C-alpha positions in Angstrom: 67.1 -28.9 -0.2 67.0 -29.2 -4.0 70.6 -30.6 -4.5 73.1 -30.2 -6.9 73.9 -34.2 -8.0 71.6 -37.2 -7.2 73.5 -40.4 -8.6 71.0 -42.5 -10.8 70.0 -45.7 -9.6 68.5 -47.7 -13.0 67.6 -50.6 -10.6 69.8 -53.0 -12.3 73.0 -52.7 -10.2 72.5 -55.4 -7.8 71.0 -58.0 -9.8 74.2 -57.3 -12.1 76.1 -57.5 -8.6 74.9 -60.8 -7.4 75.8 -61.7 -11.2 79.3 -61.0 -10.4 79.3 -62.3 -7.2 77.9 -65.6 -8.6 80.5 -66.2 -11.0 82.8 -66.6 -8.4 85.3 -64.1 -9.7 85.1 -60.3 -8.4 88.4 -59.3 -8.3 88.7 -57.6 -11.5 89.5 -58.5 -15.6 86.1 -60.8 -15.4 82.7 -61.1 -17.3 81.8 -57.0 -16.5 84.8 -55.3 -17.2 85.1 -57.2 -20.5 81.3 -56.1 -21.3 81.5 -52.8 -20.0 85.2 -52.4 -22.3 83.7 -54.3 -25.6 80.3 -51.8 -25.2 82.9 -48.8 -25.8 84.6 -50.3 -28.1 81.7 -51.3 -30.2 79.7 -48.4 -29.4 82.1 -45.8 -30.4 85.0 -47.5 -32.2 87.8 -47.2 -30.3 90.8 -49.9 -30.5 90.9 -51.0 -26.8 89.6 -50.1 -24.0 90.7 -50.4 -20.2 88.3 -49.9 -17.7 90.2 -47.8 -14.8 89.2 -47.1 -10.8 89.0 -43.6 -12.0 89.8 -41.3 -14.3 92.8 -40.1 -12.3 94.1 -43.3 -12.9 93.1 -43.4 -16.3 95.5 -40.0 -17.1 98.4 -41.6 -15.0 97.7 -44.6 -17.4 98.5 -42.1 -20.4 101.7 -40.8 -18.4 103.4 -43.9 -18.1 102.7 -45.1 -21.8 104.0 -41.5 -23.4 107.1 -42.3 -21.2 107.0 -38.4 -19.7 109.8 -38.0 -17.9 111.2 -34.8 -15.5 111.7 -32.1 -17.4 109.4 -33.0 -20.5 106.5 -30.4 -21.0 102.8 -31.1 -21.1 100.2 -28.6 -22.4 96.9 -28.2 -21.2 93.8 -25.8 -19.6 94.5 -23.8 -16.5 90.7 -24.3 -16.2 90.5 -28.2 -15.6 90.5 -30.9 -12.6 93.7 -31.3 -10.7 93.8 -34.9 -11.8 94.2 -33.6 -15.8 97.6 -31.7 -14.3 98.7 -34.4 -11.4 98.9 -38.0 -13.6 102.1 -35.6 -15.4 103.1 -33.6 -12.8 103.9 -36.8 -10.8 106.1 -38.0 -13.9 108.2 -34.7 -13.5 106.4 -33.0 -16.1 106.5 -29.2 -16.6 103.1 -27.8 -17.4 102.3 -24.9 -19.7 99.0 -23.9 -19.1 96.4 -22.3 -21.7 94.3 -20.1 -21.1 90.1 -20.4 -21.4 88.2 -19.1 -24.7 86.5 -16.0 -24.5 83.3 -17.9 -25.7 83.3 -20.8 -23.1 85.8 -22.3 -20.6 87.6 -24.5 -23.3 90.9 -24.1 -24.0 91.6 -21.3 -26.9 93.3 -23.3 -29.3 94.9 -20.2 -30.9 97.6 -20.2 -27.9 98.6 -23.8 -28.2 101.3 -23.5 -30.8 103.0 -20.5 -29.2 103.3 -22.8 -25.7 105.6 -25.4 -28.2 109.2 -26.0 -26.8 111.9 -28.8 -28.0 110.8 -30.1 -24.7 107.4 -30.5 -25.6 105.9 -33.9 -25.2 102.1 -33.7 -25.4 98.7 -31.4 -25.4 96.0 -32.5 -23.4 93.0 -31.2 -24.4 89.8 -30.8 -21.6 85.9 -31.2 -23.6 84.6 -29.3 -20.2 81.0 -29.7 -20.2 81.0 -32.5 -22.6 81.3 -29.7 -25.3 84.2 -30.7 -27.4 87.5 -28.9 -28.2 88.7 -28.0 -32.0 90.3 -31.5 -32.1 91.0 -30.5 -35.9 93.1 -27.8 -34.6 94.8 -29.4 -32.0 95.5 -32.7 -34.1 96.9 -30.5 -36.7 99.2 -28.9 -34.2 99.8 -32.2 -32.5 101.1 -33.7 -36.4 103.2 -30.2 -37.2 105.8 -30.4 -34.2 105.1 -34.6 -33.4 103.0 -34.5 -30.2 100.8 -36.6 -28.5 97.0 -36.0 -27.9 95.0 -37.6 -24.7 91.5 -36.5 -24.5 90.6 -35.6 -21.0 87.2 -36.9 -21.8 86.2 -37.6 -18.5 82.8 -35.2 -18.4 82.5 -36.0 -22.3 80.5 -39.7 -22.5 78.5 -39.9 -25.8 78.8 -36.5 -27.0 80.7 -35.3 -30.2 82.5 -33.0 -32.7 82.0 -33.4 -36.3 80.0 -36.4 -36.1 83.1 -38.3 -34.0 82.6 -39.3 -30.8 85.0 -37.3 -28.2 87.7 -39.5 -27.2 88.9 -41.2 -30.4 90.7 -38.4 -32.1 94.0 -38.1 -30.1 96.2 -41.0 -29.1 94.6 -41.7 -26.0 91.6 -40.4 -23.9 90.3 -40.7 -20.5 86.7 -41.0 -19.1 85.3 -40.8 -15.9 82.6 -42.2 -14.2 82.6 -40.7 -11.1 78.9 -40.6 -9.5 78.6 -36.9 -10.5 78.5 -37.9 -14.5 75.8 -39.2 -17.0 77.0 -43.1 -16.6 78.2 -43.5 -12.8 79.7 -46.6 -10.4 80.4 -44.4 -7.4 84.2 -44.0 -8.4 85.6 -45.5 -11.7 87.2 -44.5 -15.0 88.0 -45.8 -18.5 91.3 -45.4 -20.6 90.8 -45.5 -24.2 93.4 -46.2 -26.7 93.6 -44.7 -29.9 97.0 -45.7 -31.5 97.8 -49.5 -31.6 101.6 -48.7 -30.4 100.5 -48.4 -27.1 97.5 -51.6 -26.6 100.1 -54.4 -25.7 102.1 -52.2 -23.0 98.7 -50.0 -21.3 97.5 -53.9 -20.5 101.0 -54.8 -18.7 100.6 -51.5 -17.1 97.1 -51.8 -16.4 98.0 -55.2 -14.5 100.6 -54.5 -12.2 103.2 -54.7 -14.4 103.1 -57.7 -15.5 101.8 -59.8 -18.9 99.0 -61.4 -16.9 96.6 -60.4 -19.4 98.7 -62.2 -22.1 98.6 -65.7 -20.0 94.8 -65.3 -19.8 94.3 -65.3 -23.7 96.7 -68.6 -23.6 99.4 -66.1 -25.5 101.8 -67.1 -22.8 102.9 -70.2 -20.7 103.5 -67.9 -17.7 103.3 -64.2 -17.0 105.9 -62.3 -14.4 106.7 -58.7 -13.8 108.0 -57.1 -17.0 107.4 -53.6 -16.5 106.7 -50.4 -14.2 102.6 -50.5 -13.6 100.1 -50.2 -11.2 96.7 -52.1 -9.8 94.7 -49.9 -11.9 92.0 -52.1 -13.2 88.2 -52.4 -10.8 86.6 -54.9 -9.2 84.0 -57.0 -10.9 81.3 -55.0 -8.8 82.1 -52.2 -9.7 82.3 -52.8 -13.2 78.6 -55.0 -13.2 77.2 -51.5 -11.6 78.9 -49.9 -14.2 77.0 -52.1 -16.8 73.6 -51.4 -15.2 74.0 -48.1 -16.1 75.6 -48.6 -19.4 72.3 -50.9 -20.2 70.6 -47.4 -19.6 72.6 -45.0 -21.2 70.4 -43.7 -24.3 67.3 -43.3 -21.6 69.8 -41.4 -19.5 71.2 -39.0 -22.2 67.8 -38.2 -23.4 66.5 -37.5 -19.9 69.7 -35.4 -19.2 69.7 -33.2 -22.6 65.9 -32.5 -21.8 67.1 -30.7 -18.5 69.7 -29.2 -20.4 67.4 -27.4 -23.2 64.9 -26.6 -20.5 67.5 -24.5 -19.0 68.6 -23.3 -22.1 65.2 -22.1 -23.5 63.8 -20.8 -19.8 66.7 -18.9 -19.3 67.5 -16.8 -21.8 65.4 -13.8 -21.7 66.6 -13.6 -18.0 70.4 -14.1 -18.8 69.8 -11.3 -21.6 68.8 -8.9 -19.6 71.4 -9.4 -16.3 74.2 -9.7 -18.8 75.0 -13.8 -17.6 76.6 -16.2 -20.3 74.6 -19.0 -20.9 76.8 -22.3 -22.5 77.7 -21.9 -25.8 77.6 -25.1 -28.4 79.4 -24.4 -31.2 78.4 -25.8 -34.8 81.1 -28.7 -34.7 80.0 -29.7 -31.4 76.9 -31.5 -29.2 75.8 -31.2 -26.0 75.4 -35.0 -23.8 73.9 -33.6 -21.2 76.1 -33.4 -18.5 76.2 -30.1 -17.1 74.2 -26.8 -17.5 76.2 -23.4 -16.3 75.7 -20.0 -16.5 78.7 -17.5 -16.3 78.0 -14.5 -14.4 79.7 -10.7 -15.0 81.3 -10.7 -11.4 82.0 -12.4 -8.3 80.1 -10.7 -6.8 76.5 -11.4 -9.0 78.1 -14.5 -8.8 78.5 -15.3 -4.6 75.1 -13.2 -4.3 73.1 -15.7 -7.2 74.3 -19.1 -5.2 73.3 -17.1 -1.4 69.5 -16.6 -3.0 69.2 -19.8 -4.2 70.8 -21.3 -1.6 68.1 -18.9 1.0 65.6 -20.6 -1.5 66.5 -24.4 -1.1 68.5 -24.5 -4.3 71.4 -26.2 -3.9 74.5 -24.4 -6.8 78.0 -24.5 -7.1 81.1 -23.0 -9.0 83.4 -24.8 -10.0 87.5 -25.0 -10.9 89.9 -22.6 -9.6 92.5 -22.2 -11.9 95.3 -24.3 -11.2 98.5 -22.1 -12.5 97.0 -20.0 -9.2 96.6 -23.0 -6.6 98.9 -23.2 -3.6 100.7 -26.1 -4.8 102.0 -24.9 -8.2 102.2 -21.1 -8.6 105.3 -20.4 -7.1 106.0 -22.9 -10.1 103.9 -21.0 -12.8 106.4 -18.9 -14.7 103.6 -18.3 -17.2 101.7 -15.0 -18.2 98.2 -14.1 -16.7 95.3 -15.9 -17.7 92.4 -13.9 -17.2 89.8 -15.9 -19.4 90.9 -18.8 -16.7 90.5 -16.8 -13.7 87.3 -15.3 -15.0 86.0 -18.6 -14.9 87.1 -19.4 -12.0 84.9 -15.9 -10.2 82.1 -16.2 -12.2 80.8 -19.6 -13.4 77.9 -21.3 -11.3 76.9 -25.0 -12.2 72.9 -25.9 -11.9 71.6 -29.0 -10.1 71.3 -31.4 -13.2 70.9 -35.2 -12.7 68.5 -37.6 -14.2 65.5 -37.9 -11.4 65.6 -34.2 -11.0 61.5 -33.7 -12.0 59.8 -31.2 -14.3 58.5 -29.1 -11.4 61.6 -29.1 -9.3 63.6 -27.7 -12.4 60.7 -25.2 -13.2 61.3 -23.9 -9.7 64.8 -23.1 -10.1 64.5 -21.3 -13.5 61.4 -19.2 -11.8 63.4 -18.6 -8.9 66.8 -17.5 -11.3 64.5 -15.2 -12.9 63.3 -13.7 -9.7 67.0 -12.8 -8.2 67.0 -9.4 -10.5 64.2 -8.4 -7.6 66.8 -8.6 -5.3 69.3 -6.1 -5.8 71.8 -7.5 -7.6 75.3 -6.1 -7.0 77.4 -5.6 -10.6 80.8 -4.7 -10.4 
């Protein structure tokens, strides 16, 4: 069976983990934490970054930094992972879901402004599959209405919008290093801060509500409990693993993008014949090789394709279920139908894409998919 994902190991992870252990400091915010944070700040220009144990934690920190309170409203796409919503719901926020675009799964920026009320506090765009939302439009809306923007860049490391790195345009942004991501450490994340007003408090929230970071820099002569917060920072072993990945980022990205383009080129003719939608990349955006997906004509077609691939030892998967229809939130949702989000929930399928996928395996996947029309696929 060709798996959907296989975490890539560079070969340097154990070496750096040994290095972390040898320092005698493995509890977090040590040598490897600083190496990773400095990498993001220097390569992509973030004003401050903080490693977290997950992207979920980074989003929860963002919600705390924005002082989200019960009754505040947050605008986000319905077609996203639960963490995007959960971070704000935990603070008592009311979610205002935006439908997806017709041409791609990202949020429909044209629908955002109609959802804004006096209670709106933030917009949370999600760069689905590492493809940028229209950040010019989103930031202009936020500026007109005095709102904060938190970029959910979980899938968007090393991807760009108008030559600007994703995650650098919102007030805050959040990245994931889960094992399914391009750069991974099993479980991990990062909060990136672009608005300097949040830096000092972010460090306090990160360190369990204490000003411990200032103490270790010698800026205060003692530290204590000064705010809310949690234990958001990962240990040094996790950071050391991540550092090994970051050292190989360009190599990893090059290979993943090669695989993405091979899928795109190899499936174009079949997709046209079968009325299947391939990923659309707007002129103002780039790919980062995170994901390759197909949007099937209907749910029956998708189920048949997934089953056919599985019978041929290829493991493909669908993706999100619309959050406004989730068991937890459907009774709380009072907005309109979101047909595009539901369409992607019913029809989108993701193909195997990971660094160690061989050319032969990928060609077999492409050839198997292009034979699918011969299997009597059912159309609605």
